[in-house]
N, C-alpha and C positions, 0 to 999 in steps of 0.2 A: 504492500501499501504505498502510496509518491503519498509526500506530508507536503498541504498547500495551507501560506498560512487563511484563517479566514477574521476580515471585519466585518462589524457592522455594515458599511455601506460597501461591504462587494452584491453583486448583482448576483440575482437566480431567475430561475425559466426553470418553472413543471413542466414535464410533459408526460403525456397516460399512455404506456404503453399495452392496454389491456382494456377491462368492461370493471367497472363501481359500478356497485350495485350494497344497498341494504342488505343482501346475506352476507357481501365482502366486509362489514361493519364486526358483523357479529360476530366471524371467524377469525375479525381482531381481535376482533376483544377477551370474546371467552375460553382463543387454544392460544397464538401468541403471548398476550398481557404478561401470562403470570410466567412467561417468560422473558422478552427485551423490562420488561418495565414499562408504569404509564405514562414515561416523559420521550420513550418510544415511542408508543402510539400513540399520544398527541400532535408529535411532530405528520406522524403519518396525516394525520385527519387533519390534522391542517391545510399541508402539501396539497391531501386531495381538495379542500374547501381552495385552494388559490387557485383552483384549474375553469370552477364556477362558471360558469355557463357556455366556457368555449371550452371547455372536453378534450380534446384534443394537447392542447400545446398553453400552457398561463399566460396571462402579460407579463413586465419586467417586473419582478422585488428586491426589495433588497433584506441585509439577515438584522438585518435592526422590524424591519413589520413580523421578522420572526420573534426577536425576544419582546415584542411588545404586544403579538398577541398570546404568547405561551412565560408571562413576566419568570423570565430564568435568562439565566448567561447564555453566555458566545459556546462557552469550553458545555458548559447541560447539551447544546441544543446540537454540537458538533461530538460527541459521542449515546446522544441517540440516532444521532443521525448512523456515524457506526454502525449500531447496532441491530437495524433496519436491514442496515447492507449483508451481516449474516448470518441476517436471514433471508435473503434473497427479498426482501420488498422495496428495495430498490438501488438505485446503481446509480452512482453519482460522478460527471465526468468536470473539468473545473482548465480552465484560460488564466492564467498568469494572464495578470497589464494593470495598469496603475491602480484600475480597480481591480478583479481578483472578477471573474464570472463561470460561477455555475451551473449546470444543466441536471436536474436532481427527471432521470425515469421513474414514473412509482409501475407496481409490478401486481398482481391480483395475490393474496395470501392462502394459501392450500386450501384444499375440500379438506370439508375432515377427515373423509373418507382415507384420501392421502396421509392428511396430521397426524394421525393414529396409524397409520403403517409404518412411517418413515421413519426409521430407527435413528435416526438421534436425540428430537424433534417429541418421539413417544418420549419416550425414558428421561428424556428432560419437565416436561409437564407431568411427566406419573412422580418423579421426587420434588416437584417445586407446589404443588397439591395435596399429593398422602397421596394415602391410596381409598380413602373414603368419598374427596372433593372428585378427584380421578372419577370414578364409577359412576356420578352420579353426574357429570359433565358428558363423557358416557355415551352413558341411557339418554340422552339428550340432542344425540344426536341419530342414535339409530335405537332405539325405541321401537319403531316402528318397521316389522319388515312383511316384506306381503310373500308366497308360493304360488306362485310362475306356472310351478310344474306341470297346471293341467289347463294352460294355459301358450298359445302362437304367435310367436313375434308379426301383426303382419304392416310391423310399420316400410312406408315406402320410401324406398331413396330415391338417391339425386337424381341419378342418368333416368330414372322410372318418372320425377314427376318436373324438370327442368329443362331447361333446350340453351345451349351451349351459345354462344354471341362472344361473337371475336374484340370487342368494344366495352370498354369497362368504365365506368363515369366516375367509380370514385376507393380508394383503396379501404377499405375498412378495416375497423379494431378490432381486434380477435382478442380473445382472455390468454393471457404471459405469466408465466410463471416467470421468474428468473431463475435458475438451473444452478445451486449451493456450490457455490468455489470455497475445497479445502488448499488455500495454501501450503507451503513449505515448515511443518511443524518444528524442526528440527534446524540448527544451521549445520550443511550442511560438507562447507569448508573445512569447519571448525575440526569435524569428525575425521577431514581427506585428513587434513593434518596431522592430525595426534593421534596416529595410527602411520605408523613409519611403514616409506613406499614399498623395504626387499619386505611387506607382512601382507601390505593389501594392493590388490590388483585397481587402478583405479579405473579401470574397465568394467569390472563390475559392479558401479552407477550407475546404470544402465535408468533406465523410464522405470523397467517396471519391481525394480531395489527400491525405488524411492519412494515411488507408491505404497511399496509394503512395510517402508519403515515409517511412510507419516502417516497410517493406517492404524497401526500398530503405537503410535506416538499420542495421533488421537483419541484411539478405545480406552487408552491402559495409564492415558495420563503422564507419561513419560517426558524425563527430561533430558538431551542433548548428550551430558554428562554422560544417564542412565543408559541412552544409547550407544554412548563410544563406548562403554564398558560390555553392555550385550554382544553389541557385533566382534567382541572380541575377542570372544565364548566361540564361533561358528567360524570363520575362517577358513579356509579350506589351503590344502597345502601349494596353491596352485597360485596362491593368493582373492579369490571368490566367494563368496559370500552366500552364505549355504544358507538358502534362504527355510525352507525347514525347517532348518534346528533356529533360526530366527525365531520364529514366531512360535520356536515352543519356546523355547529360556524364557520369553515376555511375557509366553503366559505362564512359567511355570511361577517368577521370578510379583507378579501382582498375584500369585496363590500365597506367597509364600508372603506378601507383604499386609495383604488382608480374608487371617484364617481363609485362605480357603479355594474363599472365593470369586466369580468368573465374572467379567465385566463383560461380557457376551450375551448377543444374541436367542442361548439354548435357554432362557428361563425367561424365553416371550413364547405367550401363545396366540393362537392365530389372531389372524381381526380381525372384531367384529359382522363388518360390512359380509366378509368372505365367505362367515359359516353360515352353518344350510336353517333354516327355517325349524323350529321346534319344536315337540311336539309326537315328533316320530317315537311308537313303543317296539318301534317290530326287534330282533336283535339287532338287523344291517346297523336301521339307526340307531343303537347304543351306540355299536363298536364307531359307527358316524362320530356318534356326540363326543367322545374317548379321543378322539385322533383332533381333534376340534379344542377340544377344550382343558389339554392335556399340554406344557410343554418339553419341547424338546427334550428335555434334559429331564424327565421326570418321564414321561414316557423308554427314555434310553433303558432311563431305572427301572422300570416296571422290568424287564425284558431280562436284566438281571437275579428278579426275585427281591425287589427292592431297595439290595448295597449299593452300590456307588458306584455306576460303568466305571473305566480306566480311564483315563489321561487321553488314552490314542480313538480312542473311540469320540470323547468329548472334544477332543480338537478334529476329528472329521465332520462330527455336526453340525458344527460351530465353523467349520466351512461350508458344507454346504448354504449356510445362515448367510454369512458375509462375502464370503466367497462369486458361489454359486446365483447368489440370490431367491435359492425359496421360502415362501412362507413357511412355518412352521409345521401348518397340517400334511401341511405337501410331505415336508421332513421325516414327520410324524410314517404316515401312509410307505413311504423309498425304504425307514428303517423294519418296519414288520414285512415288509412286498419280500423282503431284499435276503433278511436273518429265514425265515423261510424256507425261500429258497436258496439256502444256497448252506444249509444246512447249518443253523446258529453264525453266521460270518459274517463279518460287516469289512466284505476286501473293495480297498483305497478305492480301487484301481474302475471296477468293477458296479457302486455305488456311484460316484464323478461320471460314470459314462450312461447310465440313465440320467442322472441331476443335469449332466451337460440340455441331455436331448427334450427331456421336463422344459428346462428352462426356455428355449426355443424356439416348444411349438406352444410356449403362453402357460401349464396348470400353475393355477393360484388356486387352489382350492380340493378338499378331498377331498369329493366326489366326481374331480375329474381324472386325480390321480390317481383314485380307483380305481377308472373304469380303464384309460391308457395302460395301469397293471393290468387287468383279466384281458384285456387282445391284446399286448404284448402276450400274454405267456398262454390263449387259445392260440395264435401262431405260431408259436417253437413249440406246442403237443402235440403239431398240426403235420410237425416234421420228424416225430419219434415215433415207431410202429410200436418197437414196444413198449406194453404198456406194464411192466416193470420200472419202466424204464424213466417212466414221468415223473416228475418234482413235486415233493410237496409245494398246497398248494394255502396258499391263506383259507380262512375258515368263510371274509368275507368275497371271497366269488366266488362262492350257492348262492344264485338268483333267488332259489327259494328261503333265502330267509325271511327279504320281506313276506311274508306269510306263515314262517316254521313261527309255532311256538319256544319258547328254549327251556331248557330243563331246569327244574333246579338246581341245582350246579352251576350251569353255566351264568343263572341271572347275578349268585352272589359273587361270582366271580370279576362282572361286567363293573357291577355298583359299586364293589370292592377299590378296583382300578378311578373307576367316577368323583367317586364319592375322596376322597384322600388327596385329586388331583388338579380336579376341580373347581380356579377361585370363588 
């Protein structure tokens, strides 16, 4: 971030890069204010107000105008602006001169669905509000679910409704959300200068390695000096950094410092908007509820008969969530599927192959994951002529589950898991 001086006489204009409605105002106050504070929200709303009826670009203002409206000094305004920039709500451009000129571009707040699915904002909101207030807020946005299972989509498509024309009368302003950028979290020059060249090959600091280091620092809140210590431990003979060992070392150090706890996504459940409607009391419905209402860590733990899973398996599951970007319930289905198919072994290469396929075709719900797993399994079994060689399949592959009633023993087992791990 380049520093430019800010004075009351400095001018600014506001540029609207989105569509702003009362819905955005509610999302801003309900979801963002607990994270960025009232000053930042007030600044955003004031800049929004500056657009007035012009909608796209405001007239020229000076920063004394902001100081008067917000009743605060320039330093407070600058800090509030930085908070808005950090969460992707505004982007700032500056031109230096006798009086500096600024352009503030306004972007939309995330929708509640996107916000609660965000790996960082969701966690920070939870920590800032506390469990009870967080749950109340989530219920406010996701209280109503409509079961569309028996409906079909009859919506018209664009080409069915409109004909194209070569003339364009205006440039539409679409709803835009600014991508969240995470800049370098450490001083890479300091890392390179702190480790002798004979030990560390500078080519090791490629784009992927830097991304990994930035992600680890952001996730575990390490500083440059701690990363130097960890990197020294994982340098290979030819001076290259072993990225997998670096990931493990960072995890182990954090666990040691935090009584075995991890700041990972393995403790998050499926977002509410990706869950199926409640009320399905069939055996399949109960299994689906477990996938959706259990964190990947607790689901994996249930496979260990209640004992803590190995660090290797936890690291694999964390990688599916962090690196591949699968949703928690999808990871649960994947774990169950692979364990049944591979004689209770979680082989990393095999798991990642399936995870990559599911990610590429956009699997986000437990139902879709179950469906694709069943489809792939049937396709594989068609190639096997000897039934004795067929692989044991998960119980939820059985289509009759929706009609079957459960035995007393099965009911107790499923209810035990649900009661133990659901929130």
